[in-house]
C-alpha positions as CSV (number, residue, x, y, z in Angstrom):
1,M,-4.0,-21.0,18.8
2,H,-6.0,-18.6,16.8
3,R,-5.4,-14.9,16.8
4,R,-8.6,-13.0,17.0
5,V,-9.0,-10.3,14.3
6,V,-11.9,-7.9,14.5
7,L,-12.7,-6.0,11.3
8,V,-14.8,-2.9,11.7
9,V,-17.2,-1.8,9.0
10,F,-19.8,0.9,8.6
11,D,-22.5,1.8,6.0
12,G,-20.7,2.8,2.8
13,F,-17.4,1.0,3.6
14,Q,-15.2,-0.1,0.7
15,L,-15.8,-3.9,0.2
16,L,-12.2,-4.6,-0.8
17,D,-10.9,-3.0,2.4
18,L,-12.7,-5.9,4.2
19,A,-12.4,-8.7,1.7
20,G,-8.7,-8.3,1.0
21,P,-7.4,-8.6,4.5
22,A,-10.1,-11.2,5.4
23,D,-8.9,-13.4,2.6
24,V,-5.2,-13.0,3.6
25,F,-6.0,-14.1,7.1
26,A,-8.2,-16.9,5.9
27,V,-5.5,-18.3,3.6
28,A,-2.9,-18.0,6.4
29,D,-5.3,-19.9,8.7
30,L,-5.7,-22.6,6.1
31,L,-1.9,-23.0,5.6
32,T,-1.3,-23.2,9.3
33,R,-4.0,-25.8,9.7
34,G,-6.2,-23.7,11.9
35,Q,-3.4,-22.1,13.9
36,G,-3.6,-18.7,12.3
37,Y,-6.5,-16.3,12.6
38,R,-10.2,-16.1,13.5
39,V,-11.9,-13.2,11.8
40,E,-15.0,-11.4,13.1
41,V,-16.9,-8.5,11.5
42,A,-18.4,-5.8,13.8
43,A,-20.3,-2.6,13.1
44,A,-22.3,0.0,15.0
45,R,-25.2,-2.5,14.9
46,A,-25.2,-6.2,14.3
47,G,-26.7,-7.4,11.0
48,A,-26.6,-6.4,7.4
49,V,-24.1,-3.6,6.5
50,R,-24.2,-2.2,2.9
51,A,-20.8,-1.5,1.2
52,Q,-20.3,1.4,-1.1
53,N,-20.8,-0.8,-4.1
54,G,-24.2,-2.0,-2.9
55,I,-23.2,-5.5,-1.6
56,E,-24.3,-6.3,1.9
57,V,-22.2,-8.2,4.5
58,T,-23.2,-9.4,7.9
59,A,-21.7,-7.9,11.0
60,Q,-21.8,-10.7,13.6
61,A,-21.7,-8.2,16.5
62,A,-22.3,-4.6,17.5
63,L,-19.2,-2.8,18.5
64,A,-20.6,-2.1,21.9
65,D,-21.1,-5.8,22.5
66,V,-17.5,-6.9,21.5
67,E,-15.6,-7.9,24.7
68,G,-12.5,-9.7,25.6
69,P,-8.9,-9.5,24.3
70,I,-8.3,-8.8,20.6
71,D,-5.2,-9.6,18.7
72,T,-5.8,-7.2,15.8
73,L,-8.4,-4.5,15.5
74,L,-8.6,-3.3,11.9
75,V,-10.8,-0.5,10.7
76,T,-11.9,-0.5,7.0
77,G,-12.2,2.7,4.9
78,G,-14.5,4.1,2.3
79,L,-15.8,7.4,1.1
80,P,-17.9,8.1,4.2
81,A,-15.1,7.2,6.6
82,S,-13.8,10.8,7.2
83,E,-17.3,11.9,8.1
84,R,-18.0,8.8,10.2
85,S,-15.0,9.7,12.2
86,R,-16.9,12.8,13.5
87,D,-19.6,10.5,14.9
88,P,-18.5,9.8,18.5
89,E,-20.0,6.3,18.5
90,L,-17.6,4.8,16.0
91,P,-14.3,6.3,17.1
92,G,-15.4,6.0,20.7
93,Q,-15.9,2.2,20.4
94,V,-12.7,1.9,18.4
95,A,-10.8,3.6,21.2
96,R,-12.4,1.3,23.7
97,L,-11.6,-1.9,21.8
98,A,-8.0,-0.6,21.0
99,S,-7.2,-0.5,24.7
100,G,-7.6,-4.2,24.8
101,A,-6.0,-5.0,21.5
102,R,-2.4,-6.1,20.8
103,R,-2.3,-3.9,17.7
104,V,-4.5,-1.6,15.7
105,A,-4.7,-1.1,12.0
106,S,-6.6,0.8,9.3
107,V,-7.1,0.5,5.6
108,C,-7.4,3.6,3.4
109,T,-9.5,6.3,5.0
110,G,-10.0,4.2,8.1
111,A,-7.1,6.2,9.3
112,F,-9.6,9.1,10.0
113,V,-11.4,6.9,12.5
114,L,-8.1,6.0,14.2
115,A,-7.1,9.7,14.3
116,E,-10.4,10.7,15.8
117,A,-10.1,7.9,18.4
118,G,-6.8,9.5,19.5
119,L,-4.7,6.6,18.3
120,L,-2.5,8.4,15.8
121,G,-1.4,11.4,17.8
122,G,2.3,11.9,17.4
123,R,2.5,8.9,15.1
124,R,3.5,8.5,11.5
125,A,0.6,7.3,9.4
126,T,-0.7,7.0,5.8
127,T,-4.0,6.9,4.0
128,H,-5.3,7.1,0.5
129,W,-3.3,9.8,-1.3
130,L,-6.4,11.7,-2.3
131,M,-7.3,12.2,1.4
132,A,-3.8,12.6,2.8
133,G,-4.0,16.4,2.8
134,D,-7.4,16.3,4.6
135,L,-6.0,14.0,7.2
136,A,-3.0,16.2,7.9
137,E,-5.1,19.3,8.0
138,R,-7.8,17.9,10.3
139,Y,-5.3,16.2,12.6
140,P,-2.1,18.2,12.7
141,D,-0.6,16.0,15.4
142,V,-0.5,13.1,12.9
143,R,2.7,12.8,10.8
144,V,1.0,12.0,7.5
145,D,3.3,10.3,5.0
146,V,1.5,9.9,1.6
147,D,4.1,7.7,0.0
148,P,4.2,4.3,1.6
149,I,1.8,1.5,0.9
150,Y,1.6,0.9,4.6
151,V,3.2,2.4,7.7
152,R,4.0,0.7,11.0
153,D,4.5,3.0,14.0
154,G,4.8,0.8,17.1
155,D,1.6,-1.2,17.5
156,V,-0.4,0.9,15.1
157,W,-0.4,0.2,11.4
158,T,-2.0,2.2,8.6
159,S,-2.3,1.6,4.9
160,A,-2.9,3.4,1.7
161,G,-6.0,3.1,-0.5
162,V,-8.2,0.1,-1.0
163,S,-6.1,-2.8,-2.3
164,A,-3.3,-1.7,0.0
165,G,-5.2,-3.6,2.7
166,V,-3.9,-6.8,1.2
167,D,-0.3,-5.5,1.5
168,L,-1.0,-4.5,5.1
169,A,-2.5,-7.9,6.0
170,L,0.5,-9.7,4.4
171,A,2.8,-7.6,6.5
172,L,0.8,-8.5,9.6
173,V,1.1,-12.2,8.8
174,A,4.8,-11.8,8.2
175,D,5.2,-10.1,11.5
176,D,3.3,-12.9,13.3
177,H,4.5,-16.0,11.5
178,G,7.5,-15.0,9.4
179,H,8.3,-14.2,5.8
180,A,7.8,-17.7,4.5
181,L,4.1,-18.0,5.4
182,A,3.4,-14.5,4.1
183,R,5.1,-15.5,0.8
184,D,3.0,-18.6,0.6
185,V,-0.2,-16.6,1.2
186,A,0.7,-14.1,-1.4
187,C,1.4,-16.9,-3.9
188,G,-1.9,-18.5,-3.1
189,L,-3.7,-15.2,-3.7
190,V,-1.5,-14.4,-6.8
191,V,-0.5,-11.0,-5.4
192,Y,2.8,-9.3,-4.6
193,L,4.3,-10.2,-1.2
194,H,5.7,-6.6,-1.3
195,R,4.1,-4.4,-4.0
196,P,6.6,-2.5,-6.2
197,G,6.9,1.2,-5.4
198,G,4.8,3.5,-3.3
199,Q,1.4,4.9,-3.8
200,S,-0.1,5.4,-7.2
201,Q,0.7,9.0,-7.8
202,F,4.4,8.1,-7.5
203,S,4.2,5.2,-9.9
204,T,5.8,5.7,-13.3
205,Q,3.2,3.5,-15.0
206,L,0.3,5.6,-13.5
207,N,1.9,8.9,-14.0
208,A,2.1,8.1,-17.7
209,L,-0.9,7.2,-19.9
210,T,-1.3,3.8,-21.4
211,P,-0.6,4.1,-25.1
212,R,-3.4,3.4,-27.6
213,S,-1.0,1.7,-29.9
214,E,-0.4,-2.0,-29.2
215,P,3.4,-1.8,-30.2
216,L,3.8,1.1,-27.8
217,R,2.0,-0.7,-25.0
218,E,4.4,-3.6,-25.5
219,V,7.4,-1.3,-25.4
220,Q,6.1,0.3,-22.2
221,A,5.7,-3.1,-20.5
222,F,9.2,-4.1,-21.7
223,I,10.7,-0.9,-20.1
224,D,9.0,-1.5,-16.8
225,A,10.1,-5.2,-16.7
226,N,13.7,-4.7,-17.9
227,P,15.1,-1.6,-16.2
228,A,18.7,-2.8,-16.7
229,G,18.2,-3.6,-20.4
230,N,19.1,-1.6,-23.4
231,L,16.4,1.1,-23.2
232,S,17.9,3.6,-25.7
233,V,15.5,5.2,-28.1
234,P,17.1,3.3,-31.1
235,A,16.6,0.0,-29.3
236,L,13.0,0.8,-28.3
237,A,12.1,2.1,-31.7
238,R,13.4,-1.2,-33.3
239,R,11.2,-3.1,-30.8
240,A,8.2,-1.1,-31.8
241,G,9.0,-1.4,-35.5
242,M,9.2,2.3,-36.1
243,S,11.7,4.9,-37.0
244,E,13.3,6.7,-34.0
245,R,11.7,10.0,-34.9
246,H,8.2,8.4,-35.3
247,F,8.6,6.4,-32.2
248,S,9.6,9.3,-30.0
249,R,6.8,11.5,-31.3
250,L,4.1,8.8,-30.8
251,F,5.4,7.7,-27.4
252,T,5.4,11.2,-26.1
253,E,1.9,11.9,-27.6
254,Q,0.3,8.8,-26.2
255,T,2.0,8.5,-22.8
256,G,2.5,12.2,-22.0
257,L,6.2,11.5,-21.3
258,P,9.2,11.5,-23.7
259,P,10.9,8.0,-23.9
260,G,14.0,9.1,-22.1
261,R,12.0,10.6,-19.2
262,Y,9.8,7.6,-18.9
263,V,12.8,5.3,-18.8
264,E,14.5,7.3,-16.1
265,R,11.3,7.3,-14.0
266,S,10.9,3.6,-14.5
267,R,14.5,2.9,-13.5
268,A,14.0,5.2,-10.4
269,D,11.0,3.1,-9.4
270,A,13.0,-0.1,-9.9
271,A,15.8,1.3,-7.7
272,R,13.3,2.3,-5.0
273,R,11.8,-1.2,-4.9
274,L,15.3,-2.6,-4.5
275,L,16.0,-0.3,-1.6
276,E,12.7,-1.3,0.0
277,V,13.0,-5.0,-0.2
278,T,16.8,-5.8,-0.3
279,G,19.9,-4.9,1.6
280,H,22.0,-4.5,-1.6
281,P,24.7,-1.9,-1.6
282,L,24.0,1.2,-3.6
283,D,26.3,0.3,-6.4
284,R,24.4,-3.0,-7.0
285,V,21.0,-1.1,-6.7
286,A,22.2,1.3,-9.3
287,R,23.4,-1.5,-11.6
288,E,20.3,-3.7,-11.3
289,S,17.9,-0.8,-11.8
290,G,19.7,0.3,-15.0
291,L,21.0,3.6,-13.5
292,G,24.5,2.4,-13.8
293,A,26.4,4.2,-11.1
294,P,25.7,5.3,-7.5
295,E,26.3,8.9,-8.6
296,T,23.5,8.6,-11.1
297,L,21.2,6.9,-8.6
298,Y,21.8,9.8,-6.2
299,R,21.1,12.5,-8.8
300,V,17.9,10.7,-9.9
301,F,16.6,10.3,-6.4
302,R,17.3,13.9,-5.5
303,R,15.6,15.1,-8.7
304,H,12.4,13.0,-8.3
305,W,12.0,12.6,-4.6
306,R,14.3,15.2,-3.0
307,V,15.9,12.6,-0.9
308,S,19.1,10.5,-1.2
309,P,18.9,6.8,-1.8
310,G,20.5,6.1,1.6
311,D,18.0,8.4,3.4
312,Y,15.1,6.8,1.6
313,R,16.2,3.3,2.7
314,R,16.6,4.5,6.3
315,R,13.2,6.3,6.3
316,F,11.4,3.3,4.7
317,H,12.8,0.8,7.2
318,S,13.0,2.9,10.4
319,E,9.2,2.8,11.1
320,E,8.5,-0.5,9.5
321,N,11.0,-2.3,11.7
322,R,10.1,-0.6,14.9
323,P,9.2,-3.2,17.6
């Protein structure tokens, strides 16, 4: 039996917010031999809807004409979304459809539409990190958490910017059909089943610049892929084919972070990923992330995120696993 998914778009929506989840649901349907999902696209008016990048898609139905039970109602985002949320037609129709939906979700700034529709009051939610402050200011009853890629609070799911819609859709598939199917969908699309880390502003790789020098780019990639390896300055300098002094100076100039600080942040990100996706005890997390001991793990988490590793794990899973 198909699960009915209604994807809501508007003029100026972000195309990937639509295409990413739609492809996840389509692949899931293919792998379940037609027992997965039936996707519909709806907008204020049926017909052509232009995305922010200029590509037009066809909305099969006007929101006002959508009737009947819905399994998943998902609102896309885009630059105009926060302003569209002030238009009573869009959030009003979303609120109407949500009342007959098993669950409701948003990608990126689609959270503004959910908030205006009264669906996020008292709930924890996320959105694109650039807009999180605006969401919190405009809707003070929403508990905005800028860090997660997606957040589940009961039957309402929200996700971070743009490509995070794929992460969200995979999580919805896993919730419906189990981890194995979601993993197969992710493999088919060549994406992470669970993306490493949180939003981009917390990512070591994106906090640092990409080096201009090819040897330094290779070293940077090696650090991120081998957190438990020998990442001392002498070892990294040898890998780059440079003297320690020259390596340290160039790495700092071209990434904006000294090697030691970059390594610590990369290992902290690795530890956070392990806390998110495994049940490993803290000593194993510390060892596999290259931080060595639980005491070091604790100090690094307190320094970078002002939370203990245990509290981070509990916070991450408390809302995600809520029935």
